[in-house]
C-alpha positions as CSV (number, residue, x, y, z in Angstrom):
1,M,-9.5,10.4,4.1
2,Q,-5.8,10.2,4.0
3,K,-3.4,9.7,1.0
4,A,-0.5,7.3,1.6
5,T,2.7,6.8,-0.4
6,I,4.6,3.7,0.6
7,Q,8.2,3.2,-0.7
8,L,9.0,-0.5,-0.9
9,E,12.5,-2.0,-0.8
10,T,11.9,-5.4,-2.4
11,L,9.5,-5.0,-5.3
12,T,11.2,-7.1,-8.0
13,C,8.7,-8.2,-10.6
14,P,5.3,-7.3,-12.2
15,S,3.6,-10.2,-10.5
16,C,4.6,-8.7,-7.1
17,M,2.4,-5.7,-8.0
18,L,-0.7,-7.9,-8.5
19,K,0.0,-9.7,-5.2
20,I,0.2,-6.5,-3.3
21,E,-2.8,-5.0,-5.0
22,G,-4.8,-8.1,-4.1
23,A,-3.8,-8.0,-0.5
24,L,-4.6,-4.3,-0.1
25,K,-8.0,-4.7,-1.6
26,T,-8.9,-6.9,1.4
27,V,-8.1,-4.2,3.9
28,D,-11.2,-2.5,5.2
29,G,-11.0,1.3,4.8
30,I,-8.8,1.5,1.7
31,D,-10.4,3.1,-1.4
32,K,-9.9,0.1,-3.7
33,E,-10.1,2.4,-6.8
34,S,-7.2,4.5,-5.6
35,I,-4.6,1.6,-5.2
36,N,-1.7,2.2,-7.5
37,V,1.4,-0.1,-7.3
38,S,4.3,0.9,-9.5
39,F,6.9,-1.7,-10.4
40,N,9.2,0.9,-11.9
41,T,9.3,3.1,-8.7
42,S,8.6,0.4,-6.1
43,K,5.9,2.7,-4.7
44,V,2.4,2.1,-3.5
45,K,-0.1,5.0,-3.6
46,L,-3.6,4.8,-2.1
47,N,-6.3,6.6,-0.2
48,F,-7.7,5.3,3.0
49,D,-10.2,6.1,5.7
50,D,-8.2,6.6,8.9
51,G,-11.3,5.9,10.9
52,K,-11.3,2.4,9.6
53,T,-7.7,1.5,9.1
54,S,-4.2,2.9,9.8
55,I,-0.9,3.2,7.9
56,N,0.4,0.5,10.3
57,D,-2.4,-1.9,9.2
58,I,-1.6,-1.2,5.5
59,E,2.1,-1.7,6.0
60,N,1.5,-4.9,7.9
61,A,-0.6,-6.2,5.0
62,I,2.4,-5.6,2.7
63,T,5.0,-7.0,5.1
64,K,3.0,-10.2,5.7
65,L,3.5,-10.9,2.0
66,G,7.3,-10.7,2.4
67,Y,7.9,-7.2,1.1
68,E,9.9,-4.6,3.1
69,V,8.5,-1.2,3.6
70,K,11.3,1.4,3.4
71,K,9.3,4.6,4.1
72,S,5.7,5.8,4.3
73,T,4.2,9.3,4.1
74,V,0.6,10.2,4.8
75,K,-1.2,13.4,3.9
76,A,-4.7,14.5,4.5
77,L,-7.0,14.8,1.5
């Protein structure tokens, strides 16, 4: 398992949080209970199984919604 922190550039409203959370819950390999999208900091934090998905897949799920990923960090759990 890996822990990801994704800094977003364009998170502008609370409904954006729900939209991103919903999209991430459909990505196989993400621990759905670990998803935390913060409107105040424009950060997404989550845990994922790197055998099932990658940080690139996660970033793509976010960018497909029209949000820009500024920076991502991944650490082993």
